[in-house]
HTML snippet that shows the backbone in 3Dmol.js (N, CA, C, O; Angstrom):
<script src="https://3Dmol.org/build/3Dmol-min.js"></script>
<div id="view" style="width:600px;height:400px;position:relative"></div>
<script>
const pdb = `
ATOM      1  N   MET A   1      13.069 -39.262 -24.233  1.00  0.00           N
ATOM      2  CA  MET A   1      12.992 -40.219 -23.152  1.00  0.00           C
ATOM      3  C   MET A   1      11.645 -40.936 -23.235  1.00  0.00           C
ATOM      4  O   MET A   1      10.608 -40.299 -23.422  1.00  0.00           O
ATOM      5  N   LYS A   2      11.665 -42.241 -23.097  1.00  0.00           N
ATOM      6  CA  LYS A   2      10.464 -43.062 -23.216  1.00  0.00           C
ATOM      7  C   LYS A   2       9.660 -43.006 -21.917  1.00  0.00           C
ATOM      8  O   LYS A   2      10.207 -43.114 -20.820  1.00  0.00           O
ATOM      9  N   GLU A   3       8.374 -42.837 -22.071  1.00  0.00           N
ATOM     10  CA  GLU A   3       7.508 -42.856 -20.892  1.00  0.00           C
ATOM     11  C   GLU A   3       7.301 -44.286 -20.418  1.00  0.00           C
ATOM     12  O   GLU A   3       7.269 -45.221 -21.219  1.00  0.00           O
ATOM     13  N   ILE A   4       7.161 -44.446 -19.109  1.00  0.00           N
ATOM     14  CA  ILE A   4       6.919 -45.769 -18.541  1.00  0.00           C
ATOM     15  C   ILE A   4       5.422 -46.046 -18.598  1.00  0.00           C
ATOM     16  O   ILE A   4       4.599 -45.267 -18.116  1.00  0.00           O
ATOM     17  N   THR A   5       5.105 -47.172 -19.198  1.00  0.00           N
ATOM     18  CA  THR A   5       3.693 -47.547 -19.329  1.00  0.00           C
ATOM     19  C   THR A   5       3.287 -48.439 -18.167  1.00  0.00           C
ATOM     20  O   THR A   5       4.126 -48.913 -17.401  1.00  0.00           O
ATOM     21  N   GLN A   6       2.000 -48.653 -18.056  1.00  0.00           N
ATOM     22  CA  GLN A   6       1.492 -49.544 -17.008  1.00  0.00           C
ATOM     23  C   GLN A   6       2.045 -50.955 -17.197  1.00  0.00           C
ATOM     24  O   GLN A   6       2.331 -51.638 -16.213  1.00  0.00           O
ATOM     25  N   ALA A   7       2.198 -51.395 -18.428  1.00  0.00           N
ATOM     26  CA  ALA A   7       2.759 -52.720 -18.704  1.00  0.00           C
ATOM     27  C   ALA A   7       4.209 -52.798 -18.222  1.00  0.00           C
ATOM     28  O   ALA A   7       4.633 -53.818 -17.678  1.00  0.00           O
ATOM     29  N   ASP A   8       4.966 -51.718 -18.425  1.00  0.00           N
ATOM     30  CA  ASP A   8       6.351 -51.678 -17.936  1.00  0.00           C
ATOM     31  C   ASP A   8       6.384 -51.772 -16.415  1.00  0.00           C
ATOM     32  O   ASP A   8       7.190 -52.510 -15.849  1.00  0.00           O
ATOM     33  N   LEU A   9       5.512 -51.029 -15.766  1.00  0.00           N
ATOM     34  CA  LEU A   9       5.452 -51.065 -14.308  1.00  0.00           C
ATOM     35  C   LEU A   9       5.058 -52.442 -13.796  1.00  0.00           C
ATOM     36  O   LEU A   9       5.652 -52.941 -12.840  1.00  0.00           O
ATOM     37  N   ASP A  10       4.065 -53.058 -14.422  1.00  0.00           N
ATOM     38  CA  ASP A  10       3.633 -54.388 -14.006  1.00  0.00           C
ATOM     39  C   ASP A  10       4.768 -55.397 -14.174  1.00  0.00           C
ATOM     40  O   ASP A  10       4.996 -56.228 -13.294  1.00  0.00           O
ATOM     41  N   ARG A  11       5.480 -55.328 -15.301  1.00  0.00           N
ATOM     42  CA  ARG A  11       6.587 -56.246 -15.534  1.00  0.00           C
ATOM     43  C   ARG A  11       7.696 -56.023 -14.494  1.00  0.00           C
ATOM     44  O   ARG A  11       8.269 -56.985 -13.982  1.00  0.00           O
ATOM     45  N   LEU A  12       7.991 -54.774 -14.189  1.00  0.00           N
ATOM     46  CA  LEU A  12       9.019 -54.462 -13.215  1.00  0.00           C
ATOM     47  C   LEU A  12       8.640 -54.963 -11.824  1.00  0.00           C
ATOM     48  O   LEU A  12       9.471 -55.532 -11.116  1.00  0.00           O
ATOM     49  N   ILE A  13       7.401 -54.754 -11.440  1.00  0.00           N
ATOM     50  CA  ILE A  13       6.947 -55.182 -10.112  1.00  0.00           C
ATOM     51  C   ILE A  13       6.893 -56.698 -10.006  1.00  0.00           C
ATOM     52  O   ILE A  13       7.237 -57.254  -8.963  1.00  0.00           O
ATOM     53  N   ASN A  14       6.473 -57.369 -11.054  1.00  0.00           N
ATOM     54  CA  ASN A  14       6.315 -58.819 -11.012  1.00  0.00           C
ATOM     55  C   ASN A  14       7.597 -59.578 -11.328  1.00  0.00           C
ATOM     56  O   ASN A  14       7.635 -60.803 -11.218  1.00  0.00           O
ATOM     57  N   GLN A  15       8.632 -58.868 -11.715  1.00  0.00           N
ATOM     58  CA  GLN A  15       9.896 -59.503 -12.054  1.00  0.00           C
ATOM     59  C   GLN A  15      10.633 -59.900 -10.770  1.00  0.00           C
ATOM     60  O   GLN A  15      10.596 -59.187  -9.767  1.00  0.00           O
ATOM     61  N   THR A  16      11.298 -61.051 -10.828  1.00  0.00           N
ATOM     62  CA  THR A  16      12.091 -61.502  -9.686  1.00  0.00           C
ATOM     63  C   THR A  16      13.377 -60.689  -9.627  1.00  0.00           C
ATOM     64  O   THR A  16      14.099 -60.565 -10.617  1.00  0.00           O
ATOM     65  N   HIS A  17      13.650 -60.131  -8.433  1.00  0.00           N
ATOM     66  CA  HIS A  17      14.863 -59.350  -8.227  1.00  0.00           C
ATOM     67  C   HIS A  17      15.734 -60.104  -7.234  1.00  0.00           C
ATOM     68  O   HIS A  17      15.301 -60.435  -6.130  1.00  0.00           O
ATOM     69  N   TYR A  18      16.945 -60.364  -7.637  1.00  0.00           N
ATOM     70  CA  TYR A  18      17.873 -61.074  -6.773  1.00  0.00           C
ATOM     71  C   TYR A  18      18.738 -60.044  -6.048  1.00  0.00           C
ATOM     72  O   TYR A  18      19.438 -59.249  -6.674  1.00  0.00           O
ATOM     73  N   SER A  19      18.675 -60.076  -4.752  1.00  0.00           N
ATOM     74  CA  SER A  19      19.363 -59.040  -3.985  1.00  0.00           C
ATOM     75  C   SER A  19      20.617 -59.552  -3.284  1.00  0.00           C
ATOM     76  O   SER A  19      21.256 -58.795  -2.554  1.00  0.00           O
ATOM     77  N   TRP A  20      20.980 -60.792  -3.480  1.00  0.00           N
ATOM     78  CA  TRP A  20      22.142 -61.328  -2.766  1.00  0.00           C
ATOM     79  C   TRP A  20      23.394 -60.511  -3.074  1.00  0.00           C
ATOM     80  O   TRP A  20      24.122 -60.131  -2.157  1.00  0.00           O
ATOM     81  N   ASN A  21      23.652 -60.239  -4.341  1.00  0.00           N
ATOM     82  CA  ASN A  21      24.849 -59.489  -4.711  1.00  0.00           C
ATOM     83  C   ASN A  21      24.832 -58.082  -4.126  1.00  0.00           C
ATOM     84  O   ASN A  21      25.861 -57.578  -3.676  1.00  0.00           O
ATOM     85  N   ILE A  22      23.681 -57.463  -4.134  1.00  0.00           N
ATOM     86  CA  ILE A  22      23.575 -56.111  -3.586  1.00  0.00           C
ATOM     87  C   ILE A  22      23.793 -56.132  -2.086  1.00  0.00           C
ATOM     88  O   ILE A  22      24.492 -55.266  -1.560  1.00  0.00           O
ATOM     89  N   SER A  23      23.216 -57.095  -1.380  1.00  0.00           N
ATOM     90  CA  SER A  23      23.388 -57.144   0.073  1.00  0.00           C
ATOM     91  C   SER A  23      24.839 -57.450   0.444  1.00  0.00           C
ATOM     92  O   SER A  23      25.351 -56.923   1.432  1.00  0.00           O
ATOM     93  N   VAL A  24      25.493 -58.287  -0.333  1.00  0.00           N
ATOM     94  CA  VAL A  24      26.912 -58.573  -0.080  1.00  0.00           C
ATOM     95  C   VAL A  24      27.740 -57.314  -0.321  1.00  0.00           C
ATOM     96  O   VAL A  24      28.638 -56.995   0.458  1.00  0.00           O
ATOM     97  N   MET A  25      27.433 -56.605  -1.397  1.00  0.00           N
ATOM     98  CA  MET A  25      28.160 -55.384  -1.712  1.00  0.00           C
ATOM     99  C   MET A  25      27.933 -54.335  -0.619  1.00  0.00           C
ATOM    100  O   MET A  25      28.885 -53.691  -0.178  1.00  0.00           O
ATOM    101  N   LEU A  26      26.700 -54.162  -0.185  1.00  0.00           N
ATOM    102  CA  LEU A  26      26.406 -53.189   0.871  1.00  0.00           C
ATOM    103  C   LEU A  26      27.051 -53.601   2.194  1.00  0.00           C
ATOM    104  O   LEU A  26      27.512 -52.750   2.955  1.00  0.00           O
ATOM    105  N   GLY A  27      27.081 -54.896   2.464  1.00  0.00           N
ATOM    106  CA  GLY A  27      27.757 -55.376   3.666  1.00  0.00           C
ATOM    107  C   GLY A  27      29.237 -55.034   3.628  1.00  0.00           C
ATOM    108  O   GLY A  27      29.819 -54.661   4.647  1.00  0.00           O
ATOM    109  N   GLY A  28      29.848 -55.161   2.453  1.00  0.00           N
ATOM    110  CA  GLY A  28      31.251 -54.794   2.294  1.00  0.00           C
ATOM    111  C   GLY A  28      31.470 -53.303   2.499  1.00  0.00           C
ATOM    112  O   GLY A  28      32.461 -52.896   3.105  1.00  0.00           O
ATOM    113  N   VAL A  29      30.557 -52.497   2.001  1.00  0.00           N
ATOM    114  CA  VAL A  29      30.656 -51.047   2.183  1.00  0.00           C
ATOM    115  C   VAL A  29      30.531 -50.690   3.657  1.00  0.00           C
ATOM    116  O   VAL A  29      31.279 -49.850   4.159  1.00  0.00           O
ATOM    117  N   ILE A  30      29.597 -51.317   4.349  1.00  0.00           N
ATOM    118  CA  ILE A  30      29.405 -51.064   5.778  1.00  0.00           C
ATOM    119  C   ILE A  30      30.654 -51.463   6.557  1.00  0.00           C
ATOM    120  O   ILE A  30      31.111 -50.720   7.426  1.00  0.00           O
ATOM    121  N   ASP A  31      31.204 -52.633   6.247  1.00  0.00           N
ATOM    122  CA  ASP A  31      32.435 -53.070   6.909  1.00  0.00           C
ATOM    123  C   ASP A  31      33.575 -52.077   6.670  1.00  0.00           C
ATOM    124  O   ASP A  31      34.327 -51.748   7.587  1.00  0.00           O
ATOM    125  N   PHE A  32      33.690 -51.609   5.440  1.00  0.00           N
ATOM    126  CA  PHE A  32      34.737 -50.648   5.108  1.00  0.00           C
ATOM    127  C   PHE A  32      34.556 -49.351   5.885  1.00  0.00           C
ATOM    128  O   PHE A  32      35.524 -48.803   6.412  1.00  0.00           O
ATOM    129  N   LEU A  33      33.317 -48.855   5.960  1.00  0.00           N
ATOM    130  CA  LEU A  33      33.061 -47.605   6.682  1.00  0.00           C
ATOM    131  C   LEU A  33      33.339 -47.757   8.175  1.00  0.00           C
ATOM    132  O   LEU A  33      33.896 -46.852   8.796  1.00  0.00           O
ATOM    133  N   GLU A  34      32.957 -48.889   8.750  1.00  0.00           N
ATOM    134  CA  GLU A  34      33.228 -49.122  10.172  1.00  0.00           C
ATOM    135  C   GLU A  34      34.733 -49.174  10.430  1.00  0.00           C
ATOM    136  O   GLU A  34      35.221 -48.594  11.399  1.00  0.00           O
ATOM    137  N   PHE A  35      35.467 -49.873   9.558  1.00  0.00           N
ATOM    138  CA  PHE A  35      36.918 -49.932   9.698  1.00  0.00           C
ATOM    139  C   PHE A  35      37.530 -48.551   9.554  1.00  0.00           C
ATOM    140  O   PHE A  35      38.410 -48.177  10.329  1.00  0.00           O
ATOM    141  N   SER A  36      37.071 -47.792   8.569  1.00  0.00           N
ATOM    142  CA  SER A  36      37.616 -46.462   8.333  1.00  0.00           C
ATOM    143  C   SER A  36      37.391 -45.554   9.530  1.00  0.00           C
ATOM    144  O   SER A  36      38.291 -44.812   9.924  1.00  0.00           O
ATOM    145  N   GLU A  37      36.197 -45.605  10.113  1.00  0.00           N
ATOM    146  CA  GLU A  37      35.912 -44.778  11.278  1.00  0.00           C
ATOM    147  C   GLU A  37      36.810 -45.146  12.453  1.00  0.00           C
ATOM    148  O   GLU A  37      37.344 -44.265  13.127  1.00  0.00           O
ATOM    149  N   SER A  38      36.979 -46.437  12.700  1.00  0.00           N
ATOM    150  CA  SER A  38      37.836 -46.840  13.817  1.00  0.00           C
ATOM    151  C   SER A  38      39.291 -46.477  13.535  1.00  0.00           C
ATOM    152  O   SER A  38      40.024 -46.097  14.448  1.00  0.00           O
ATOM    153  N   ASN A  39      39.711 -46.593  12.280  1.00  0.00           N
ATOM    154  CA  ASN A  39      41.081 -46.245  11.907  1.00  0.00           C
ATOM    155  C   ASN A  39      41.314 -44.741  12.072  1.00  0.00           C
ATOM    156  O   ASN A  39      42.359 -44.326  12.573  1.00  0.00           O
ATOM    157  N   LEU A  40      40.352 -43.934  11.656  1.00  0.00           N
ATOM    158  CA  LEU A  40      40.484 -42.486  11.808  1.00  0.00           C
ATOM    159  C   LEU A  40      40.518 -42.087  13.278  1.00  0.00           C
ATOM    160  O   LEU A  40      41.275 -41.195  13.661  1.00  0.00           O
ATOM    161  N   SER A  41      39.706 -42.740  14.102  1.00  0.00           N
ATOM    162  CA  SER A  41      39.723 -42.453  15.539  1.00  0.00           C
ATOM    163  C   SER A  41      41.084 -42.789  16.133  1.00  0.00           C
ATOM    164  O   SER A  41      41.621 -42.032  16.942  1.00  0.00           O
ATOM    165  N   TRP A  42      41.635 -43.922  15.729  1.00  0.00           N
ATOM    166  CA  TRP A  42      42.946 -44.337  16.228  1.00  0.00           C
ATOM    167  C   TRP A  42      44.012 -43.334  15.790  1.00  0.00           C
ATOM    168  O   TRP A  42      44.854 -42.933  16.593  1.00  0.00           O
ATOM    169  N   GLN A  43      43.978 -42.927  14.519  1.00  0.00           N
ATOM    170  CA  GLN A  43      44.961 -41.973  14.015  1.00  0.00           C
ATOM    171  C   GLN A  43      44.840 -40.631  14.732  1.00  0.00           C
ATOM    172  O   GLN A  43      45.849 -39.982  15.010  1.00  0.00           O
ATOM    173  N   ARG A  44      43.626 -40.216  15.029  1.00  0.00           N
ATOM    174  CA  ARG A  44      43.417 -38.953  15.739  1.00  0.00           C
ATOM    175  C   ARG A  44      44.023 -39.014  17.138  1.00  0.00           C
ATOM    176  O   ARG A  44      44.720 -38.093  17.563  1.00  0.00           O
ATOM    177  N   ARG A  45      43.749 -40.111  17.851  1.00  0.00           N
ATOM    178  CA  ARG A  45      44.323 -40.268  19.199  1.00  0.00           C
ATOM    179  C   ARG A  45      45.848 -40.275  19.143  1.00  0.00           C
ATOM    180  O   ARG A  45      46.513 -39.654  19.972  1.00  0.00           O
ATOM    181  N   ARG A  46      46.390 -40.979  18.162  1.00  0.00           N
ATOM    182  CA  ARG A  46      47.844 -41.057  18.016  1.00  0.00           C
ATOM    183  C   ARG A  46      48.432 -39.684  17.714  1.00  0.00           C
ATOM    184  O   ARG A  46      49.480 -39.337  18.259  1.00  0.00           O
ATOM    185  N   GLU A  47      47.790 -38.901  16.867  1.00  0.00           N
ATOM    186  CA  GLU A  47      48.280 -37.573  16.519  1.00  0.00           C
ATOM    187  C   GLU A  47      48.215 -36.629  17.722  1.00  0.00           C
ATOM    188  O   GLU A  47      49.117 -35.814  17.914  1.00  0.00           O
ATOM    189  N   ILE A  48      47.171 -36.729  18.523  1.00  0.00           N
ATOM    190  CA  ILE A  48      47.068 -35.904  19.733  1.00  0.00           C
ATOM    191  C   ILE A  48      48.195 -36.270  20.694  1.00  0.00           C
ATOM    192  O   ILE A  48      48.828 -35.386  21.272  1.00  0.00           O
ATOM    193  N   GLN A  49      48.448 -37.562  20.868  1.00  0.00           N
ATOM    194  CA  GLN A  49      49.539 -37.991  21.744  1.00  0.00           C
ATOM    195  C   GLN A  49      50.887 -37.486  21.220  1.00  0.00           C
ATOM    196  O   GLN A  49      51.723 -37.024  21.997  1.00  0.00           O
ATOM    197  N   ARG A  50      51.095 -37.573  19.917  1.00  0.00           N
ATOM    198  CA  ARG A  50      52.341 -37.099  19.326  1.00  0.00           C
ATOM    199  C   ARG A  50      52.515 -35.602  19.560  1.00  0.00           C
ATOM    200  O   ARG A  50      53.605 -35.146  19.908  1.00  0.00           O
ATOM    201  N   ALA A  51      51.443 -34.842  19.369  1.00  0.00           N
ATOM    202  CA  ALA A  51      51.518 -33.393  19.563  1.00  0.00           C
ATOM    203  C   ALA A  51      51.828 -33.052  21.017  1.00  0.00           C
ATOM    204  O   ALA A  51      52.625 -32.154  21.292  1.00  0.00           O
ATOM    205  N   LYS A  52      51.198 -33.770  21.948  1.00  0.00           N
ATOM    206  CA  LYS A  52      51.470 -33.523  23.363  1.00  0.00           C
ATOM    207  C   LYS A  52      52.912 -33.874  23.709  1.00  0.00           C
ATOM    208  O   LYS A  52      53.569 -33.154  24.461  1.00  0.00           O
ATOM    209  N   ARG A  53      53.405 -34.984  23.156  1.00  0.00           N
ATOM    210  CA  ARG A  53      54.794 -35.388  23.403  1.00  0.00           C
ATOM    211  C   ARG A  53      55.768 -34.354  22.843  1.00  0.00           C
ATOM    212  O   ARG A  53      56.744 -33.985  23.494  1.00  0.00           O
ATOM    213  N   GLU A  54      55.487 -33.899  21.638  1.00  0.00           N
ATOM    214  CA  GLU A  54      56.352 -32.879  21.026  1.00  0.00           C
ATOM    215  C   GLU A  54      56.318 -31.589  21.836  1.00  0.00           C
ATOM    216  O   GLU A  54      57.353 -30.960  22.054  1.00  0.00           O
ATOM    217  N   ALA A  55      55.130 -31.198  22.280  1.00  0.00           N
ATOM    218  CA  ALA A  55      55.008 -29.972  23.077  1.00  0.00           C
ATOM    219  C   ALA A  55      55.733 -30.110  24.403  1.00  0.00           C
ATOM    220  O   ALA A  55      56.317 -29.144  24.893  1.00  0.00           O
ATOM    221  N   ASP A  56      55.704 -31.299  24.990  1.00  0.00           N
ATOM    222  CA  ASP A  56      56.371 -31.515  26.274  1.00  0.00           C
ATOM    223  C   ASP A  56      57.890 -31.510  26.140  1.00  0.00           C
ATOM    224  O   ASP A  56      58.590 -31.135  27.081  1.00  0.00           O
ATOM    225  N   THR A  57      58.403 -31.919  24.993  1.00  0.00           N
ATOM    226  CA  THR A  57      59.857 -32.030  24.834  1.00  0.00           C
ATOM    227  C   THR A  57      60.484 -30.805  24.186  1.00  0.00           C
ATOM    228  O   THR A  57      61.704 -30.644  24.222  1.00  0.00           O
ATOM    229  N   THR A  58      59.667 -29.939  23.593  1.00  0.00           N
ATOM    230  CA  THR A  58      60.209 -28.746  22.950  1.00  0.00           C
ATOM    231  C   THR A  58      60.494 -27.691  24.008  1.00  0.00           C
ATOM    232  O   THR A  58      59.633 -27.349  24.819  1.00  0.00           O
ATOM    233  N   LYS A  59      61.690 -27.196  23.981  1.00  0.00           N
ATOM    234  CA  LYS A  59      62.094 -26.151  24.930  1.00  0.00           C
ATOM    235  C   LYS A  59      62.568 -24.934  24.159  1.00  0.00           C
ATOM    236  O   LYS A  59      63.333 -25.038  23.201  1.00  0.00           O
ATOM    237  N   PHE A  60      62.104 -23.807  24.591  1.00  0.00           N
ATOM    238  CA  PHE A  60      62.521 -22.549  23.982  1.00  0.00           C
ATOM    239  C   PHE A  60      63.706 -21.981  24.753  1.00  0.00           C
ATOM    240  O   PHE A  60      63.977 -22.375  25.888  1.00  0.00           O
ATOM    241  N   ALA A  61      64.382 -21.081  24.136  1.00  0.00           N
ATOM    242  CA  ALA A  61      65.478 -20.376  24.810  1.00  0.00           C
ATOM    243  C   ALA A  61      64.894 -19.602  25.991  1.00  0.00           C
ATOM    244  O   ALA A  61      63.714 -19.251  25.978  1.00  0.00           O
ATOM    245  N   PRO A  62      65.711 -19.334  27.011  1.00  0.00           N
ATOM    246  CA  PRO A  62      65.188 -18.660  28.206  1.00  0.00           C
ATOM    247  C   PRO A  62      64.406 -17.377  27.907  1.00  0.00           C
ATOM    248  O   PRO A  62      63.412 -17.087  28.573  1.00  0.00           O
ATOM    249  N   GLU A  63      64.844 -16.622  26.923  1.00  0.00           N
ATOM    250  CA  GLU A  63      64.127 -15.365  26.632  1.00  0.00           C
ATOM    251  C   GLU A  63      62.774 -15.605  25.951  1.00  0.00           C
ATOM    252  O   GLU A  63      61.940 -14.701  25.892  1.00  0.00           O
ATOM    253  N   ASP A  64      62.554 -16.833  25.433  1.00  0.00           N
ATOM    254  CA  ASP A  64      61.293 -17.160  24.756  1.00  0.00           C
ATOM    255  C   ASP A  64      60.451 -18.168  25.527  1.00  0.00           C
ATOM    256  O   ASP A  64      59.518 -18.735  24.957  1.00  0.00           O
ATOM    257  N   GLN A  65      60.739 -18.408  26.778  1.00  0.00           N
ATOM    258  CA  GLN A  65      60.003 -19.421  27.533  1.00  0.00           C
ATOM    259  C   GLN A  65      58.531 -19.068  27.690  1.00  0.00           C
ATOM    260  O   GLN A  65      57.705 -19.948  27.936  1.00  0.00           O
ATOM    261  N   HIS A  66      58.199 -17.808  27.553  1.00  0.00           N
ATOM    262  CA  HIS A  66      56.781 -17.418  27.630  1.00  0.00           C
ATOM    263  C   HIS A  66      55.974 -18.030  26.474  1.00  0.00           C
ATOM    264  O   HIS A  66      54.744 -18.037  26.518  1.00  0.00           O
ATOM    265  N   LEU A  67      56.650 -18.536  25.457  1.00  0.00           N
ATOM    266  CA  LEU A  67      55.978 -19.155  24.314  1.00  0.00           C
ATOM    267  C   LEU A  67      55.610 -20.621  24.556  1.00  0.00           C
ATOM    268  O   LEU A  67      54.830 -21.192  23.794  1.00  0.00           O
ATOM    269  N   ASP A  68      56.164 -21.238  25.613  1.00  0.00           N
ATOM    270  CA  ASP A  68      55.921 -22.658  25.866  1.00  0.00           C
ATOM    271  C   ASP A  68      54.433 -22.999  25.900  1.00  0.00           C
ATOM    272  O   ASP A  68      53.991 -23.909  25.199  1.00  0.00           O
ATOM    273  N   ALA A  69      53.666 -22.285  26.700  1.00  0.00           N
ATOM    274  CA  ALA A  69      52.242 -22.607  26.871  1.00  0.00           C
ATOM    275  C   ALA A  69      51.462 -22.411  25.573  1.00  0.00           C
ATOM    276  O   ALA A  69      50.639 -23.250  25.207  1.00  0.00           O
ATOM    277  N   SER A  70      51.721 -21.304  24.878  1.00  0.00           N
ATOM    278  CA  SER A  70      50.972 -21.068  23.643  1.00  0.00           C
ATOM    279  C   SER A  70      51.376 -22.055  22.551  1.00  0.00           C
ATOM    280  O   SER A  70      50.539 -22.453  21.742  1.00  0.00           O
ATOM    281  N   TYR A  71      52.656 -22.456  22.518  1.00  0.00           N
ATOM    282  CA  TYR A  71      53.106 -23.436  21.533  1.00  0.00           C
ATOM    283  C   TYR A  71      52.444 -24.785  21.789  1.00  0.00           C
ATOM    284  O   TYR A  71      51.997 -25.452  20.856  1.00  0.00           O
ATOM    285  N   ARG A  72      52.385 -25.183  23.059  1.00  0.00           N
ATOM    286  CA  ARG A  72      51.734 -26.445  23.419  1.00  0.00           C
ATOM    287  C   ARG A  72      50.262 -26.406  23.024  1.00  0.00           C
ATOM    288  O   ARG A  72      49.753 -27.353  22.423  1.00  0.00           O
ATOM    289  N   ALA A  73      49.584 -25.323  23.357  1.00  0.00           N
ATOM    290  CA  ALA A  73      48.160 -25.202  23.001  1.00  0.00           C
ATOM    291  C   ALA A  73      47.984 -25.240  21.487  1.00  0.00           C
ATOM    292  O   ALA A  73      47.055 -25.873  20.987  1.00  0.00           O
ATOM    293  N   HIS A  74      48.860 -24.575  20.763  1.00  0.00           N
ATOM    294  CA  HIS A  74      48.784 -24.557  19.303  1.00  0.00           C
ATOM    295  C   HIS A  74      48.955 -25.965  18.730  1.00  0.00           C
ATOM    296  O   HIS A  74      48.202 -26.354  17.837  1.00  0.00           O
ATOM    297  N   LEU A  75      49.920 -26.729  19.221  1.00  0.00           N
ATOM    298  CA  LEU A  75      50.137 -28.087  18.724  1.00  0.00           C
ATOM    299  C   LEU A  75      48.948 -28.987  19.001  1.00  0.00           C
ATOM    300  O   LEU A  75      48.486 -29.712  18.121  1.00  0.00           O
ATOM    301  N   VAL A  76      48.453 -28.934  20.241  1.00  0.00           N
ATOM    302  CA  VAL A  76      47.355 -29.822  20.630  1.00  0.00           C
ATOM    303  C   VAL A  76      46.074 -29.436  19.895  1.00  0.00           C
ATOM    304  O   VAL A  76      45.331 -30.312  19.451  1.00  0.00           O
ATOM    305  N   GLU A  77      45.807 -28.146  19.761  1.00  0.00           N
ATOM    306  CA  GLU A  77      44.610 -27.713  19.019  1.00  0.00           C
ATOM    307  C   GLU A  77      44.718 -28.075  17.537  1.00  0.00           C
ATOM    308  O   GLU A  77      43.723 -28.426  16.903  1.00  0.00           O
ATOM    309  N   GLY A  78      45.922 -27.987  16.996  1.00  0.00           N
ATOM    310  CA  GLY A  78      46.113 -28.363  15.602  1.00  0.00           C
ATOM    311  C   GLY A  78      45.875 -29.847  15.360  1.00  0.00           C
ATOM    312  O   GLY A  78      45.412 -30.239  14.289  1.00  0.00           O
ATOM    313  N   ALA A  79      46.191 -30.670  16.350  1.00  0.00           N
ATOM    314  CA  ALA A  79      45.995 -32.115  16.222  1.00  0.00           C
ATOM    315  C   ALA A  79      44.573 -32.521  16.581  1.00  0.00           C
ATOM    316  O   ALA A  79      44.143 -33.626  16.248  1.00  0.00           O
ATOM    317  N   ASN A  80      43.843 -31.648  17.253  1.00  0.00           N
ATOM    318  CA  ASN A  80      42.504 -31.979  17.726  1.00  0.00           C
ATOM    319  C   ASN A  80      41.527 -30.880  17.338  1.00  0.00           C
ATOM    320  O   ASN A  80      41.000 -30.189  18.209  1.00  0.00           O
ATOM    321  N   PRO A  81      41.273 -30.706  16.029  1.00  0.00           N
ATOM    322  CA  PRO A  81      40.332 -29.649  15.627  1.00  0.00           C
ATOM    323  C   PRO A  81      38.923 -29.992  16.087  1.00  0.00           C
ATOM    324  O   PRO A  81      38.490 -31.141  15.999  1.00  0.00           O
ATOM    325  N   ALA A  82      38.236 -29.012  16.565  1.00  0.00           N
ATOM    326  CA  ALA A  82      36.873 -29.240  17.081  1.00  0.00           C
ATOM    327  C   ALA A  82      35.830 -29.043  16.035  1.00  0.00           C
ATOM    328  O   ALA A  82      34.640 -29.197  16.312  1.00  0.00           O
TER     329      ALA A  82
END
`;
const viewer = $3Dmol.createViewer("view");
viewer.addModel(pdb, "pdb");
viewer.setStyle({}, {cartoon: {color: "spectrum"}});
viewer.zoomTo();
viewer.render();
</script>
């Protein structure tokens, strides 16, 4: 590996660096991350609603009705991990 000389450092520091492409690329990454976060939040809310709806509509046989509450909690916790 070649060592960096003082001349290399001076040339690097004094060289013109164009950052437009990098700033555009980083702006695109930021936009993508913001969209992804909002999309994930929306999907999480939708999944919690789906789990609650499923838990509300699922009925057990009379001998298993004691499972209703735990099944509902299991569905909602599964959709909303902490």
